[in-house]
N, C-alpha and C positions, 0 to 999 in steps of 0.2 A: 504494500500500500504506500502511496506517496504521502509525504508528511503533510499534516493538516493541524489546525488548531482544534482542541477538544470541543466537541459539539457541532463543528462544521462538517458538511458533507464534502467528500472528495469529488472530483470530476469522475465521470464514468470512464473506466479503463477496460480495454478489450482483452488485455493479457491476463487470463485467470491464473492465479498462483496456486500452488498445491494447497495452501491453507484455505483460500476462498473456495476452491473446488470441493474440498472436504466439508466445509461448512454447508455449502449448497446441497451436496449429496446427503448429508445427515439430516438436514432440515426437510428435504422433500422425499425421503425414502418411502413414506407411507401415502403418497399421492398416487391414486389409481385413475385410469381412464384418459389421462392426458400426459404426454411426455414433454417435459420442459427441458430445453437445451439452453444453458446460459451463454450469452454472447458477450456481455459486458457487465461490470458491477461498479457501484459506488459504495463508500463506507462512511460511517459516522462514529467516531470514538466518543462514547459516553461512559456510563458504568457498564462496561463491556463494549460490544461493537454492534451497530445496526448495519445491515447490508441491504442494498437495493439491487436486485439482479434483473437485468433486461434479458428476456428469453424469447426463443421461438417456441410456441406452444403447438403441439401436434396431437390431435385426438388419436387414440389407438383403437378405433372402432370404425365400422363401415360408415361412409359419408362424413368422415372426419373433418374437423375444422382446423385450419392452420392459421394462426395469427400471432402477433407479438403480445407479450405480457410482461408485467413487472411483478416480481415476487419479492416481498419484504421479509427479512429474516432477522431475528434477534439472537445474539450470542452473549449471554451473561458470563462473567468470569467463572471459569470452572464448570459451567453448565453445558447442557446439550442445546445446540442451536434449534430454533423452532420458527415456523412460518407465522408471521403476524398479519399477512395480507397478500392477496393475489388480485391483480387488476388486469383484465383483458383489454387490450388497446385496439382501436380500429386499424385494420390493415392499410 
């Protein structure tokens, strides 16, 4: 993650690090019916880290819908990352 002031969001970055990919995979492992592929992320350092992942969303069923989405994730210190919101965007 690039340096930022506590509480400020970083700019979206397209290069996913091992850490951010791990956070995304842990937070979204129980989502079924749609496959989310992260393309870029932004982060906000607070008490832990909030992440905003820009993703390609692909339904895994007949007549699937493909569209962009934002998945927000919270990673508390020492805790398991979890999804705090999913927003589908207009293609």
